[in-house]
C-alpha positions as CSV (number, residue, x, y, z in Angstrom):
1,M,5.0,8.7,2.7
2,H,4.2,7.8,6.3
3,I,4.9,4.4,7.6
4,A,3.6,3.7,11.1
5,I,4.8,0.8,13.2
6,L,2.1,-0.1,15.8
7,T,3.8,-0.5,19.1
8,F,2.0,-1.4,22.3
9,D,3.0,-2.0,26.0
10,G,5.0,-5.2,26.2
11,F,6.3,-4.8,22.7
12,N,9.2,-6.8,21.3
13,E,12.1,-4.4,20.7
14,L,13.5,-6.4,17.8
15,D,10.2,-6.4,15.9
16,S,9.5,-2.7,16.1
17,L,13.0,-1.3,16.2
18,V,14.7,-3.4,13.5
19,A,12.0,-2.4,11.1
20,L,12.3,1.2,12.2
21,G,16.0,1.2,11.7
22,I,15.9,-0.2,8.2
23,L,13.0,1.9,7.0
24,T,14.6,5.1,8.2
25,K,17.6,4.5,5.9
26,I,15.5,5.9,3.1
27,K,16.3,9.6,2.9
28,Q,13.9,11.6,0.7
29,P,11.4,14.4,1.1
30,G,8.2,13.3,2.8
31,W,9.4,9.9,3.9
32,R,8.5,9.5,7.6
33,V,8.6,6.4,9.8
34,T,7.0,6.5,13.3
35,L,6.2,4.3,16.3
36,A,2.5,4.6,16.7
37,S,1.0,3.8,20.1
38,P,-2.2,4.2,22.0
39,S,-0.4,6.3,24.7
40,P,2.4,8.9,24.9
41,S,4.9,6.2,25.9
42,V,5.0,2.4,25.9
43,T,7.3,0.0,27.7
44,S,8.8,-3.1,26.1
45,M,8.8,-6.7,27.3
46,N,12.3,-6.1,28.6
47,G,11.6,-2.7,30.3
48,V,12.6,-0.3,27.6
49,T,10.4,2.7,27.5
50,V,10.0,4.7,24.2
51,Q,8.0,7.8,23.3
52,A,5.3,7.4,20.7
53,Q,5.9,9.4,17.6
54,S,2.4,9.1,16.3
55,T,-1.1,8.0,17.4
56,L,-3.3,5.1,16.3
57,A,-5.5,7.6,14.5
58,Q,-2.6,8.8,12.5
59,A,-1.6,5.3,11.7
60,N,-5.0,4.7,10.3
61,S,-4.3,7.3,7.6
62,A,-0.6,6.2,7.0
63,D,0.5,4.9,3.6
64,A,1.9,1.7,5.2
65,V,1.5,0.1,8.6
66,I,3.5,-2.6,10.4
67,I,1.8,-4.3,13.4
68,G,4.5,-5.1,15.8
69,S,4.4,-8.0,18.3
70,G,4.7,-8.3,22.1
71,V,3.8,-10.2,25.2
72,K,0.4,-8.5,25.6
73,T,-1.0,-9.1,22.2
74,R,-3.7,-11.4,23.5
75,E,-4.8,-8.8,26.0
76,I,-4.9,-6.2,23.2
77,V,-7.1,-8.3,20.9
78,N,-9.5,-8.7,23.8
79,D,-9.7,-5.0,24.5
80,A,-12.7,-3.9,22.3
81,A,-12.1,-0.2,23.0
82,L,-8.5,-0.4,21.9
83,M,-9.2,-2.6,18.9
84,S,-11.9,-0.2,17.7
85,Q,-9.3,2.5,17.4
86,I,-7.4,0.5,14.8
87,Q,-9.0,1.0,11.4
88,L,-6.7,-0.2,8.6
89,D,-7.6,-0.7,5.0
90,P,-5.5,-2.8,2.6
91,S,-7.2,-1.2,-0.4
92,R,-5.3,2.0,0.3
93,Q,-2.5,0.9,2.7
94,L,0.4,-1.6,2.7
95,I,-0.1,-3.6,5.9
96,G,2.4,-5.9,7.5
97,A,2.3,-7.9,10.7
98,Q,5.2,-9.3,12.7
99,C,4.9,-12.4,14.9
100,S,2.0,-11.9,17.3
101,G,1.0,-8.9,15.3
102,T,-0.4,-11.5,12.9
103,L,-3.0,-12.4,15.6
104,L,-4.0,-8.8,15.8
105,L,-4.3,-8.7,12.0
106,A,-6.5,-11.8,12.1
107,K,-8.7,-10.4,14.8
108,L,-9.2,-7.2,12.8
109,G,-10.6,-9.4,10.0
110,L,-7.9,-8.3,7.5
111,L,-6.5,-11.8,6.7
112,G,-9.7,-13.6,5.7
113,K,-8.5,-16.7,3.7
114,I,-4.9,-15.4,3.3
115,P,-2.4,-17.7,4.9
116,A,0.0,-16.1,7.2
117,C,3.4,-16.3,9.0
118,T,3.9,-15.9,12.7
119,D,6.2,-17.0,15.5
120,L,5.9,-20.5,17.0
121,T,4.4,-19.3,20.3
122,T,1.6,-17.4,18.5
123,K,1.0,-20.1,15.9
124,P,-1.8,-21.9,17.8
125,W,-3.7,-18.7,18.6
126,V,-3.6,-17.6,15.0
127,Q,-4.8,-21.0,13.9
128,D,-7.6,-20.8,16.5
129,A,-8.6,-17.5,14.8
130,G,-9.2,-19.5,11.6
131,V,-6.0,-18.6,9.7
132,E,-3.7,-21.1,8.1
133,V,-0.1,-20.6,9.4
134,L,2.8,-21.3,7.0
135,N,6.1,-22.7,8.0
136,Q,8.1,-19.9,6.5
137,A,9.5,-16.5,7.4
138,F,7.5,-14.2,5.0
139,Y,4.3,-14.3,3.0
140,A,2.4,-11.6,1.2
141,Q,-0.8,-11.4,-0.9
142,G,-1.8,-8.1,-2.4
143,N,-1.1,-5.4,0.1
144,V,-1.0,-7.6,3.1
145,A,2.2,-9.3,4.4
146,T,3.2,-11.2,7.5
147,A,6.5,-12.4,8.9
148,G,7.4,-14.9,11.5
149,G,10.5,-14.7,13.8
150,C,11.9,-11.5,15.2
151,L,14.7,-11.1,12.7
152,A,12.2,-11.6,9.8
153,S,11.2,-8.0,10.5
154,Q,13.9,-7.1,7.9
155,Y,11.8,-8.8,5.2
156,L,8.7,-6.7,6.1
157,A,10.8,-3.5,5.9
158,A,12.4,-4.6,2.6
159,W,9.0,-5.5,1.2
160,I,7.6,-2.1,2.0
161,I,10.6,-0.2,0.6
162,A,10.5,-2.4,-2.6
163,R,6.7,-1.8,-3.0
164,T,7.0,2.0,-2.6
165,V,10.4,3.0,-3.7
166,G,11.8,0.1,-5.7
167,E,14.1,-2.9,-5.7
168,A,17.3,-1.0,-5.7
169,A,16.4,1.0,-2.6
170,A,15.3,-2.1,-0.7
171,K,18.6,-3.9,-1.5
172,E,20.6,-0.8,-0.5
173,A,18.8,-0.6,2.8
174,I,19.5,-4.2,3.6
175,H,23.1,-3.8,2.5
176,Y,23.5,-0.9,4.9
177,V,22.4,-2.9,8.0
178,A,23.8,-6.3,7.1
179,P,27.0,-7.5,8.8
180,V,30.3,-6.7,7.1
181,G,31.5,-9.6,5.0
182,E,27.9,-11.0,4.7
183,K,26.1,-8.3,2.9
184,D,25.6,-10.1,-0.4
185,Q,24.3,-13.1,1.5
186,Y,21.8,-11.0,3.5
187,I,20.5,-9.3,0.3
188,A,20.2,-12.6,-1.5
189,R,18.2,-14.2,1.4
190,A,15.9,-11.2,1.8
191,W,15.2,-11.2,-2.0
192,Q,14.6,-14.9,-2.0
193,N,11.9,-14.3,0.6
194,I,10.1,-11.3,-0.8
195,A,10.7,-11.4,-4.6
196,P,7.9,-13.8,-5.4
197,Y,5.4,-11.5,-3.8
198,L,6.7,-8.4,-5.5
199,Q,6.2,-10.1,-8.9
200,Q,2.7,-11.1,-7.7
201,A,1.9,-7.5,-6.8
202,G,3.1,-6.1,-10.1
203,Q,2.7,-2.5,-9.1
204,P,5.0,0.4,-10.0
205,S,6.9,2.3,-7.3
206,L,4.9,5.1,-5.7
207,V,7.7,7.5,-5.2
208,E,11.0,8.4,-6.8
209,P,14.2,6.3,-6.0
210,S,15.8,7.1,-2.7
211,I,19.3,8.1,-1.7
212,I,20.5,6.4,1.5
213,K,23.0,8.5,3.5
């Protein structure tokens, strides 16, 4: 199971790295989570440089993909050469987008009539792309999900874990990262956001239950 988090120059650390941290709590053979970038390294909006762990081509064949956000997303969607390298397919992949990553998802033509979530700054750009923007943190339809607000990245991560491993593993992953004394509340909030769309998907887990260590 390979989950790729698309991460470009100018990326938002919270969007890419919170999801990475939660998803890597699943410990089982074949489970792999990577930052996928168009270059060997990328630098965040706050000057943090990270090394890419996979390429965009490898992300195209991943089982699940999260499109992270950043301050250069509008430049990215106007770069035809770069956009042509991103070839995702919701018929065979779980695809999530975070904040301005929703704009990239829209420009790839993967939203269609599906309403979406994004951050308040990106909202008018997504609307200009012909997509209805919802006033909520998370929404999913079929194999496509979007989240709005940096800390809503936990919902994308939990959705992917629940869809592929199962409810118990997703709750365990959120429990691991949630603040002490607030763990039950965090799990309840996450489940309130994603549970309706898990029931909608109605698909069995793709792999065996995990053990978080």
